[in-house]
C-alpha positions, 0 to 999 in steps of 0.5 A: 350165070350171074354171081350170087350175093355172098352169105356169111360163110362166103363173105370174103374172098381168098387172097393169093397170100400165104397163110390163107388170109381172106379179104372182104367181099366188096359186094357184100359190104355194099349190100349191107350198107344198102340194107342198113339204109333201107332199115333206117328209112323204115325206122323213120317212117314208122316213128312219130310223124309229129316229131321234130326233124332232129328227133327223127334223125336220132331215131333213125340212127338209134333204131338200127343196130349191128349187122347180125347175119345174112340168110341166102334166099336164092342165087340172086337174093339174100336177107340181112339182119340188124339188131333193133334198139327200139324200147319194148322190142328186145330180141327183135331184128330188122330183116332187109331182103336185097337182090342183085342179078350179078356183077355190074348190076345194082343191089335193090331192096325188096322188103324191110320188116321187123321180125322177132328173134329166138329170144324176143318177147312175142304175143301168145298164139291166137286162140278162137274166142269159142275156145277161150270161154271158161265156166262162169264167163257166160252172163245174162243175155250172152250168146254162145252158139254151138257150131254145126260140127261140134263133136259133143253133139249128134243128130237127134230124131224129130217126131213123125207119124210112125211108132218108131219116131214116137219112141225116138221122141220119148228118148231124146225129146224130139231135139234136133241134136243130142249129146254124142258119145264124146260129149257124154264122156267129156261130161262124165270126166268133168263131173267125176273130177269136179267138186262133187266127185268121189275124190273130194274131201267131203266124200272121204269124210261122208258117212255113206255114198250118194248111191245109197242116199234117198235124196239122190235122183239118178240120171237117165240113160247111160249116165244113170249108173254113175251120176244123179242129182242131189235133192237134199236142201241142206246138202252142199250139193243140192241141185247139183250133179253128183257122182254115186260115190260122192257123199256128204254129212246130210246122207239120208241114212246118217245116224248120230250116236247118242247112247253115251253120257257125258260124265259129271265131275264130283262137287268139290265145293259145297255151297248148300250152307251159309256161314254167318258172322255177326259184327258188333256196331261201332 
């Protein structure tokens, strides 16, 4: 069985001297040198092709730093890690995978890559564009199609010849898809926690809730008990979906107390008479 490439823990062999001293494993040192050379070549290949030969040599020597570890991949292969001093790649490491069947066989390079370490600054995980859209992002002419597997939607009922289909058409308007239970729950939670929900400051200071306001147009279906649309042109919620426990100062039954009178202070200066003082001509 071929001898495996040594890892960090077995990077040296025990000697016969007393005290358990260890001497370096020459095969490990050879593998490190070969891996370093491969990383330096890769650094040069990835540098500016228009750079001068002197600058390319400087890049080659500077881009590959200290050997920081080795990870066994199999009995005959291991990956060596080197620090990189590339600007903007703090915490990244050169990873060079080498292989050798055993004693007497050459060490060959399988792969050279630049990988982020545990402290490296990396880009955030990719998020599909459909999940990055936020309220207000959609402009005139923009398209945002809903997928066929959108959990917020459920199949609707198209009109037919029988009475049941006609009734279904009255319920969902003959739409191909309608809101699913999940879609309704998400909308209800969003509206309740929004600007026109029961916990807003405007609602706390209102003279009454929207549920008792004459300007409320209740929604139909399962949303009727909790939400409606405000139809008061002077309300801050005009044309918006409001919770029945929301309220504002434009409530239809709001009243202003005009019974009290403002006291007038007593006259402290009498300006009803004029004092006249004649002056002799000089």
